[in-house]
C-alpha positions, 0 to 999 in steps of 0.5 A, spaced: 896 836 436 891 841 434 894 846 438 900 845 434 897 845 427 894 852 429 901 854 432 904 852 426 899 856 421 901 861 425 908 861 424 907 860 416 902 866 416 907 870 419 912 867 415 909 869 409 906 876 411 914 878 414 917 874 407 911 879 404 914 885 407 921 884 405 919 883 399 915 889 398 920 893 402 926 891 396 921 892 390 921 900 392 926 903 388 930 909 392 928 916 389 933 919 385 937 924 388 935 932 386 941 935 384 942 943 386 939 948 382 932 949 379 932 945 372 929 950 367 925 947 362 922 948 356 915 946 353 915 942 346 910 941 342 909 933 341 910 933 334 917 937 336 922 937 331 929 939 329 928 947 330 925 946 336 932 941 339 936 947 336 932 953 339 931 950 346 939 950 344 940 957 342 935 960 349 939 957 354 935 951 356 938 944 358 931 941 360 925 939 355 919 936 357 914 934 351 907 932 352 904 926 349 897 922 348 896 915 350 904 915 349 907 907 349 915 906 352 917 906 345 913 913 344 918 915 351 925 912 350 924 915 342 923 921 345 928 921 350 934 919 346 931 924 340 933 929 345 939 927 348 942 926 342 941 934 341 945 934 347 939 935 352 935 933 357 928 930 359 926 932 364 918 930 364 915 926 358 907 927 359 900 924 357 894 927 356 890 921 355 891 920 364 894 927 366 887 928 368 881 923 368 874 925 371 873 917 371 877 918 376 876 924 381 868 923 379 867 916 380 864 915 373 865 908 368 872 906 366 875 908 373 878 902 374 881 902 367 884 909 368 887 907 374 891 901 370 892 905 364 896 909 369 899 904 373 902 903 366 904 909 365 908 909 370 912 903 368 913 906 361 916 912 365 921 909 369 923 903 363 925 909 359 928 913 365 923 918 366 923 919 373 917 925 374 910 926 371 905 931 373 898 929 376 892 933 376 886 931 379 880 936 377 873 933 375 871 937 370 877 940 366 879 948 366 875 953 366 875 959 362 872 964 358 874 967 351 875 974 347 880 975 352 887 978 351 893 982 354 899 987 353 899 988 346 892 985 345 895 979 345 892 973 345 891 970 353 886 965 356 882 969 362 877 966 367 870 970 369 865 966 373 859 968 370 861 966 362 866 961 364 866 953 361 871 947 363 874 944 358 880 937 358 881 934 350 876 934 347 871 935 353 866 941 354 862 942 361 858 947 363 854 951 369 850 949 373 852 941 373 858 939 368 855 932 369 847 932 372 848 931 379 852 935 384 858 932 387 858 932 395 866 934 397 865 926 402 865 923 395 871 927 392 875 926 398 873 919 397 874 917 390 882 920 391 883 915 397 881 910 392 885 913 386 892 913 390 892 908 395 893 904 388 897 908 386 902 910 391 904 901 390 906 902 383 910 909 384 914 906 389 916 900 386 917 904 379 921 910 383 916 916 379 915 922 383 907 925 382 907 932 382 900 934 384 897 940 380 893 945 383 886 946 380 885 951 375 881 955 376 881 953 384 873 955 386 869 952 391 866 949 386 865 948 378 859 945 375 857 941 381 864 939 383 867 941 388 874 943 388 875 942 396 883 937 395 887 941 390 883 948 390 887 950 398 893 949 402 890 945 408 885 940 402 894 939 399 896 937 406 891 932 407 892 929 400 898 928 402 898 925 408 892 919 406 897 918 400 903 917 405 908 916 401 915 919 398 913 918 392 907 924 392 908 931 392 906 938 389 907 940 382 906 948 383 902 953 378 903 959 381 898 961 377 893 958 378 895 959 386 894 967 384 888 965 381 885 963 388 888 969 392 885 969 399 882 962 398 889 958 398 889 959 406 897 961 404 900 966 399 903 963 393 910 965 398 907 961 404 905 955 400 912 954 396 916 955 403 911 950 406 911 945 402 919 945 400 919 944 407 915 937 407 920 935 402 914 935 396 916 941 392 918 937 385 916 943 380 915 950 378 910 953 373 913 960 374 907 964 371 903 971 373 896 973 372 891 979 372 888 978 379 885 972 384 878 970 382 872 971 380 875 974 374 882 973 371 887 974 364 893 971 364 898 975 362 906 975 361 910 973 367 914 980 368 906 984 368 901 980 374 900 982 381 905 978 384 913 980 385 915 975 381 922 978 383 921 976 390 917 967 388 924 968 385 928 969 391 923 965 395 925 958 391 933 960 392 932 961 398 928 954 400 934 951 395 929 949 390 932 944 386 926 941 381 922 943 374 921 950 373 917 952 367 914 958 363 906 956 362 900 958 359 905 963 355 902 969 351 901 968 344 905 974 342 907 976 334 911 972 330 911 964 331 910 959 336 916 959 339 916 967 340 912 968 347 916 962 349 923 966 348 921 971 353 918 969 358 924 963 359 929 969 358 925 972 363 925 967 368 933 966 367 935 973 368 931 973 375 933 965 376 941 969 375 939 975 379 936 971 385 942 967 386 946 973 386 943 977 392 
């Protein structure tokens, strides 16, 4: 009898396990297929208006992306409805509250609450019919130096290792230790693993692709925080293996990749080809910089050290089907739209050129 009861318990556990596994597989939402062609996209402000939508149509884009702070499902659904009513499509809706979370990267107080907030963000996106988002995993923000200009005295972001500070939303980070301590590479990897293994099931449940942005800039360490995961190609490869999910991929910010130079392990052309071969290349930030670290200035798309014609030809050759945006555009004279018109016009022309040759 005891043996029979034991066998029943074993059978029950096995059956329950099989049921849960089947349910888990059944509840995964298939990824939306990526249709042919790059989705050239205009970034619009959170408080976009009818003129912004008109501007998007005038410069010839079909897609827009919008940022929010703490956006809810209702926020996302309203944005989507307004954009689609104008004859455009939404490629992405961001949320700065969870786009980059030091609590998660560094295991600071509030980590689990932030992870829960990110999970809800994914569910809200999916419910609103948005199936892509960009995520950054930087412990102490984007680092910049002040007072630089680029061609024609246009204000532009710069980085000089000796003077840079980190910034994210309302936070400022300074050398030598942005958080009063030096973190180890092992800690950074453990924190990433803790996060991604909780996020993957929700991403798969909701059908949302998560493209992970490189560290900006991809220095080996800033403020006592190693940039060892998304600061080089090998780190990306290991991170994608840990995630082990069709929903976790790459937002290749080409400007950031150029900032890293030889530190990245592959140049931007090689990285694009490698991530595409993995089936992980979902978004491109098409921008240029003057030189690699330790000193660079973000400049116009046609004015940096990288051959952007070659880069666009590379994207066409690998059949890139994701989101393609201008980013960190220098401020030209005129209103805030002038620089975006120049950059996206140039990008559209390069794309036409690359497809025709």
